C-alpha positions as CSV (number, residue, x, y, z in Angstrom):
1,M,0.0,0.0,-0.1
2,W,1.6,3.5,-1.0
3,R,-0.6,6.8,-0.2
4,Q,1.0,10.4,-0.7
5,T,-0.5,13.8,0.3
6,E,0.8,17.2,0.7
7,V,-0.1,18.6,3.8
8,A,0.3,22.7,4.2
9,L,1.6,24.2,7.5
10,K,0.6,27.4,8.6
11,P,2.9,30.5,8.6
12,R,5.2,30.8,11.3
13,A,7.5,33.0,13.0
14,R,11.1,32.2,13.3
15,G,11.7,29.5,15.9
16,V,11.3,25.7,16.6
17,H,7.8,24.7,16.5
18,L,5.9,21.5,17.6
19,V,3.7,20.3,14.4
20,T,2.8,16.7,15.1
21,D,-0.6,17.3,15.6
22,E,-0.8,19.8,12.5
23,V,0.9,16.9,10.3
24,L,-1.2,14.0,11.8
25,A,-4.4,16.1,11.0
26,G,-3.6,16.3,7.2
27,L,-2.9,12.3,7.0
28,D,-4.8,8.8,6.8
29,L,-2.5,6.1,8.8
30,S,-6.0,4.5,9.4
31,G,-5.5,0.7,8.2
32,V,-2.0,0.6,8.3
33,R,-0.9,-2.1,10.5
34,V,2.7,-1.7,9.9
35,G,4.5,0.7,8.1
36,L,6.8,3.9,7.3
37,L,5.7,7.5,6.9
38,H,8.0,9.6,5.3
39,L,7.7,13.4,5.6
40,F,9.5,15.9,3.1
41,L,9.6,19.5,3.5
42,L,9.3,21.3,0.1
43,H,11.5,24.3,1.4
44,T,15.4,25.2,1.3
45,S,15.2,27.7,4.6
46,A,13.2,25.5,7.1
47,S,14.0,22.3,8.5
48,L,12.5,18.9,10.3
49,T,13.7,17.5,13.0
50,L,12.4,14.8,15.8
51,N,12.7,16.0,19.2
52,E,11.6,16.3,23.3
53,N,7.7,17.3,22.7
54,A,6.7,18.3,26.4
55,S,9.0,21.1,27.4
56,P,9.0,24.1,25.2
57,E,12.5,25.0,26.9
58,V,13.9,22.5,24.7
59,R,12.5,24.4,21.4
60,R,13.7,27.6,22.5
61,D,17.0,26.6,23.4
62,L,17.6,24.7,20.2
63,E,16.6,28.2,18.5
64,R,18.9,29.8,20.3
65,F,21.6,27.3,19.6
66,L,21.2,27.6,16.0
67,R,21.0,31.5,16.0
68,R,24.6,31.5,17.6
69,A,25.9,28.6,15.5
70,V,25.0,30.1,12.3
71,A,24.4,33.9,12.5
72,D,22.7,36.1,10.4
73,G,24.5,38.4,8.6
74,A,28.1,37.0,9.2
75,P,30.8,38.5,7.0
76,Y,31.7,35.2,5.3
77,F,28.6,34.4,3.6
78,E,28.5,35.6,0.0
79,H,24.5,34.8,-1.0
80,G,22.4,37.3,0.6
81,L,19.8,38.0,-2.2
82,E,16.7,37.8,0.4
83,G,18.2,39.4,3.5
84,P,20.6,38.6,6.2
85,D,18.7,35.7,7.4
86,D,18.7,33.9,4.0
87,M,22.1,32.0,3.7
88,P,22.1,31.1,7.4
89,A,18.6,29.8,6.8
90,H,20.0,27.4,4.0
91,V,22.6,26.3,6.0
92,K,20.4,25.4,9.1
93,A,18.2,23.4,6.8
94,A,21.4,21.5,5.3
95,L,22.3,20.7,8.8
96,L,19.1,19.7,10.2
97,G,17.6,18.3,6.9
98,V,14.4,18.6,5.2
99,S,12.8,14.8,5.6
100,L,11.9,12.3,8.4
101,T,11.0,8.7,8.1
102,L,8.7,7.4,11.1
103,P,7.4,4.3,11.9
104,V,3.9,3.4,11.7
105,A,2.2,0.8,13.8
106,G,-1.5,0.1,14.4
107,G,-2.8,3.1,12.6
108,R,-0.9,5.5,14.2
109,L,2.9,7.1,14.5
110,R,5.0,4.7,16.6
111,L,6.7,7.7,18.5
112,G,8.5,7.5,21.7
113,T,6.6,8.9,24.8
114,W,8.3,12.5,24.8
115,Q,9.2,12.6,20.8
116,G,7.4,15.1,18.7
117,I,7.9,16.4,14.9
118,Y,9.5,19.9,14.6
119,L,9.3,22.6,11.9
120,C,12.3,24.9,12.2
121,E,11.4,27.9,10.7
122,H,15.0,29.9,10.0
123,R,13.4,33.0,8.4
124,E,12.0,35.6,10.0
125,R,9.3,35.6,7.5
126,G,9.3,32.1,5.9
127,G,5.2,32.0,5.1
128,A,3.4,28.9,4.8
129,R,5.6,25.7,4.5
130,R,4.5,22.5,2.7
131,L,5.3,18.9,3.2
132,V,4.7,15.8,0.8
133,A,3.9,13.0,3.3
134,T,4.2,9.3,1.6
135,V,2.9,6.3,3.9
136,T,3.9,2.8,2.8
137,G,3.3,-0.4,4.7
138,E,1.2,-3.1,5.3
139,T,-2.9,-3.0,5.7
140,G,-4.9,-5.3,7.7
141,R,-7.8,-6.1,10.4
142,D,-4.8,-6.1,13.0
143,V,-4.4,-2.6,13.3
144,G,-4.9,-2.4,17.3
145,G,-1.6,-3.0,18.5
146,M,1.9,-3.1,17.5
147,T,3.5,-6.0,15.5
148,G,7.0,-7.6,15.3
149,R,8.1,-7.3,18.8
């Protein structure tokens, strides 16, 4: 079984944002007994990552780290057509990546208790972001529990 859809994420300010619920609202994982969800962000100045979903301090700390590690307007950047946050945003996206592959079991994501999907918006005004979500796996009646343990 293969399913592919595009998920639109609402525009966000620069920062690290927990988007698990927004992503799942745009998907249909029902009937997937065991499989994979691949998320691919269709942008070069934002990124995806998986991390702690309970404490907002984690998201703020990650954003502070990224701002210090790859500073806006650094004199060594040549590319800057769209402003001082343009090239740093591309570097951060290259470092964190624009895709995630996540397990699906029993019709839902099989994440750890404290794991969530983050959209890392690296631009001051990045706008709406889009994901291509591809689900592959086996369907079947036994979608209530985890398989393969």
